[in-house]
N, C-alpha and C positions, 0 to 999 in steps of 0.2 A: 585259829591257828593258820588261817590263810595268809596272814601278814608275815608270819615266820617263814612260810614257804616262799613268799615273794622276796624276802630278804636273802634267803639261802640260794635259791636256784641261779640267779644271774652271775654270781661270783664264785660258785662252787667249781673248783678245779681238781678236787680229790687229791690235793697235795698238802703236805705239812705246811702250816702257815696260812691256811684258808681262813682261820679265825674262829672265834667262839661267840655265841649269843648267850647272855645271862638274862634270865627272866625272873623278876622278883616281884613280890607283892608291894604295891604302893599304899602305904598306910594313910597318908594325907597329902593333899596338894593345895597350895595357897598361892594365889596370884598377888604379888606384893602391891602392885599399883592400885588394884581395886579391893583388895582383901577378900576376894571371892574364894570360896573353899570347895573342895570336892570336884565333881564333874564339871561344874561351871568354870572352874579355874583352868581346866585343860582346854 
């Protein structure tokens, strides 16, 4: 969760319009060029 804090803190103005962060589960990742899958594709 350190990454989330690093994203939030520099831009937080405590005002409407500061934005939102959506965190979702990544089911699968594929690098098209090499066809690598999973963590290797990231």
